[in-house]
C-alpha positions in Angstrom: 93.2 88.8 50.4 92.7 85.4 48.3 96.0 85.2 45.6 94.3 83.1 43.5 91.1 85.4 43.3 92.3 86.0 39.9 92.3 82.6 38.5 90.2 79.9 37.4 90.3 76.8 39.0 89.1 74.7 36.6 92.0 76.0 34.5 94.8 75.8 37.8 93.2 72.0 38.4 93.7 70.8 34.4 97.3 72.3 34.9 98.0 70.5 38.0 96.3 67.3 36.4 98.8 67.4 33.2 101.4 67.9 35.2 100.9 64.9 37.3 100.7 63.1 34.1 103.8 64.2 32.9 105.7 63.7 36.1 104.3 59.4 35.5 105.6 59.7 32.2 108.9 61.5 32.9 109.9 59.0 35.5 109.8 56.2 33.3 112.0 57.8 30.6 114.1 59.4 33.1 114.0 55.5 34.6 115.4 54.7 31.2 117.9 56.7 30.7 119.4 56.3 34.1 119.7 52.4 33.5 120.8 52.4 29.7 121.3 56.6 28.7 119.0 55.6 25.9 116.3 58.4 25.2 113.6 55.9 24.0 111.5 57.1 21.3 109.4 54.5 21.8 108.6 55.2 25.4 105.0 56.9 24.5 104.1 53.9 23.2 104.4 52.2 26.3 101.4 54.9 27.8 99.7 53.6 24.7 99.9 50.2 25.6 98.7 50.8 29.6 95.4 52.7 28.2 94.8 50.4 25.9 94.8 47.8 27.9 92.8 49.2 30.6 90.1 49.9 28.0 89.6 46.6 26.7 89.8 44.9 30.1 87.0 46.9 31.2 85.2 46.1 27.5 85.2 42.7 27.9 86.1 41.6 31.4 85.5 44.2 34.1 81.7 45.3 32.6 80.9 42.0 31.2 81.0 40.2 34.8 79.2 43.2 36.7 82.7 44.5 39.0 82.7 48.4 39.6 83.6 50.0 36.2 86.8 52.1 37.4 90.3 52.3 35.7 91.9 51.3 38.9 90.6 48.0 38.6 92.7 47.7 35.0 95.7 48.9 36.8 97.5 45.9 37.3 97.3 44.1 34.0 97.8 48.1 32.2 101.0 48.4 34.4 101.9 44.2 33.7 101.5 44.4 30.3 103.2 47.7 29.7 106.1 46.4 32.1 106.2 43.0 30.4 107.0 45.0 26.8 108.8 47.4 27.7 111.0 43.9 29.3 110.6 42.6 25.7 112.1 45.7 24.0 115.6 45.5 26.5 115.6 41.4 26.1 115.6 41.4 22.6 116.7 44.7 21.3 118.6 46.7 23.6 120.4 44.4 25.6 122.3 42.6 22.6 123.0 46.0 20.8 124.6 47.1 24.4 126.7 44.0 24.5 128.1 44.5 21.2 128.9 48.3 21.8 126.2 50.2 20.2 126.7 54.0 20.3 123.6 55.8 21.9 122.9 57.1 18.3 122.3 53.6 17.3 120.2 52.4 20.2 117.9 55.9 19.6 117.7 55.1 15.7 116.6 51.3 17.6 114.0 53.1 19.7 112.4 54.4 16.2 112.1 51.2 14.8 110.7 49.5 17.8 108.3 52.5 17.9 106.7 51.4 14.9 106.6 47.9 15.4 104.3 49.2 18.8 102.4 51.4 16.7 101.3 49.1 14.2 100.9 46.6 16.7 98.8 48.8 18.7 96.9 49.8 15.2 96.3 46.2 14.3 94.7 44.6 17.7 92.4 48.1 16.9 91.4 47.4 13.5 90.8 43.6 14.5 88.3 44.6 17.9 86.6 47.1 15.8 85.9 44.7 13.2 85.5 41.7 14.7 83.7 42.2 17.9 82.3 45.9 16.2 83.3 47.8 19.7 84.6 51.0 19.1 88.5 51.2 19.6 89.6 54.7 18.3 88.7 58.3 19.7 87.7 56.8 23.3 88.3 58.9 26.1 89.0 56.6 29.6 86.9 59.8 31.7 83.6 58.0 32.1 85.8 55.5 34.4 87.4 57.3 36.4 86.6 57.1 40.1 85.4 60.2 41.3 85.5 61.3 45.0 81.3 61.7 46.7 80.9 65.4 47.0 83.0 66.2 44.1 83.3 66.3 40.0 85.3 64.3 37.6 87.8 67.5 37.8 88.6 67.6 41.2 88.8 63.7 41.7 91.1 63.8 39.0 92.9 65.9 40.7 92.9 64.1 44.0 93.3 60.8 42.3 96.5 61.8 40.2 98.1 63.5 42.9 98.3 60.0 44.9 99.4 58.3 42.0 102.8 60.3 41.9 103.1 60.2 45.5 102.7 56.9 45.6 104.7 55.5 42.7 107.3 58.9 43.5 107.5 56.9 46.9 107.5 53.3 46.2 110.8 54.5 44.2 112.3 56.0 46.5 112.1 53.3 49.5 113.1 51.0 46.5 116.3 52.6 45.3 117.2 53.2 49.1 115.7 51.5 51.6 115.9 47.7 50.0 118.9 45.3 49.3 118.1 45.4 45.2 118.3 49.2 45.0 121.2 49.6 46.8 122.6 46.6 43.6 120.6 48.8 40.8 122.3 52.1 42.1 125.6 50.9 42.1 124.8 49.1 38.3 124.5 52.4 37.7 126.8 54.6 39.3 129.5 52.1 38.3 128.7 49.4 35.8 132.0 47.5 35.6 132.2 47.3 39.5 129.4 46.3 40.0 130.0 43.4 37.5 133.4 42.9 38.8 131.9 42.3 42.3 129.4 40.1 41.1 126.4 41.7 40.3 124.3 40.3 37.4 123.6 43.5 36.0 121.2 43.0 33.0 118.9 41.5 34.9 118.8 44.0 37.7 118.4 46.2 34.0 115.9 44.0 32.6 113.8 44.2 36.2 114.2 48.1 36.0 112.6 48.4 32.4 109.4 46.5 34.3 109.2 49.4 36.3 109.6 51.4 33.5 106.5 50.2 31.3 104.9 49.5 34.4 104.8 53.5 35.7 104.3 54.7 31.9 101.4 52.4 31.6 99.5 53.8 34.5 100.4 57.0 33.4 98.8 56.1 29.4 95.5 55.7 31.7 95.8 58.8 32.9 96.8 60.5 29.6 93.3 58.7 28.1 91.0 60.3 30.4 92.3 63.7 28.5 92.9 63.3 25.4 91.0 60.8 22.7 92.4 57.5 22.5 94.4 55.9 19.3 97.4 54.6 18.5 99.4 57.8 18.5 98.2 58.6 21.8 101.6 58.6 23.8 103.7 59.0 20.5 102.2 62.7 20.5 102.8 64.1 23.7 106.1 62.3 23.5 108.2 65.6 22.6 106.2 66.9 26.0 107.6 64.5 28.3 111.2 64.9 26.7 110.7 68.8 27.8 109.8 67.5 31.1 113.0 64.6 31.9 115.3 67.5 30.4 113.6 70.6 32.3 113.9 68.1 35.6 117.3 66.2 34.5 117.7 63.4 32.9 119.9 61.4 35.5 117.6 62.4 38.4 114.1 60.3 39.3 113.1 63.0 41.1 113.8 66.0 38.3 111.0 64.3 36.6 108.5 65.2 39.3 109.9 68.9 38.7 109.8 69.0 35.0 106.8 67.1 34.7 105.2 70.1 36.6 107.1 72.9 34.7 105.7 71.3 31.4 102.0 71.0 32.9 101.4 74.4 34.3 103.8 76.2 32.0 101.6 74.9 29.1 98.0 75.4 30.6 98.6 78.0 32.7 100.5 79.9 29.7 97.9 79.3 27.5 95.5 80.7 29.3 96.9 83.7 31.5 99.6 85.0 28.8 98.5 83.5 25.0 95.1 84.5 25.0 95.1 88.0 27.0 97.8 88.5 23.7 95.3 87.6 21.2 98.2 84.8 20.3 96.3 81.4 19.4 96.9 78.6 21.8 98.3 76.4 19.5 101.3 78.0 20.4 101.7 77.0 23.7 103.7 74.7 23.3 106.4 76.9 22.6 106.8 78.1 26.4 107.9 74.7 27.5 110.4 74.5 25.0 111.3 78.0 25.7 112.0 76.1 29.8 114.5 73.5 27.9 116.6 76.2 25.7 116.9 78.1 29.2 117.8 75.0 31.1 120.4 73.6 28.5 122.2 76.8 28.0 122.1 77.8 31.7 121.5 74.6 33.8 122.1 71.3 31.9 121.9 69.5 35.1 118.2 70.5 34.9 116.3 71.8 38.0 117.1 69.1 40.2 121.0 68.9 39.6 120.7 73.5 40.5 118.6 72.6 43.7 120.9 69.7 44.7 124.3 71.7 44.2 122.1 74.9 45.9 122.1 72.3 49.1 125.5 71.3 49.5 126.1 75.1 49.1 124.1 75.6 51.9 125.5 73.2 54.5 128.9 74.4 53.4 
């Protein structure tokens, strides 16, 4: 008997797609925390910037030139713009504050300020594009430009594409961190900041490059996010709370915990609404209570996150 015989495959596919998107965003947030210990509230805006960059490139460059109109043609530029934005916030705000010995609380408050600055910049650009070029710049979905594999529909193709994106990004991060000289330097800087400086490692340069990676990964996640949520300047901000949930559940200090947390958030939100709340007659607006319940449980019983729990179990098994 098929164990999924009672499952709506469209609902399952949406759950996995959402899990992939949150995993990508959580990867960026975890990198932010690992490198500078900042749970940045401007993280969601990097996703918004990636989405808007993709849309503007499609509208003003790809389509007018008659090139294949799919979002993947815009990925390099979207990643570059979001990466440059993340790097700029690090070198102009966070790095000077860290040099002055700013506390984590101060850095978090500064990230709030950065959020409102980036939010306003995106809003101004959206207004300018709409007023000057008469191009719709809000409440847009990028789903029309998703690449659809032959013989499949949009949802199936999105499932394939987002899964490939998570696998590729995670694999590349693994290769970078564990198989390259730069990765060794980065991990040394993260593990022991003062020792890394003592042996001549330019820690600030290492972290600056890390922030470019943070922005690039989050910008790509934002493009996928805009396929399922209408694009406004609030696109990333409105999903930031769930990104934090994914990072905390998986483990803020672990790259791969972000993927685990992303799947917990995506699966529990969509499947929980479909198979727990609806049968009980509870409005699906309360679906966010499910992943937040996971956060409470994790903070109470496994503050290191799921990745930490799994790591501890593996180490015990080896003994």
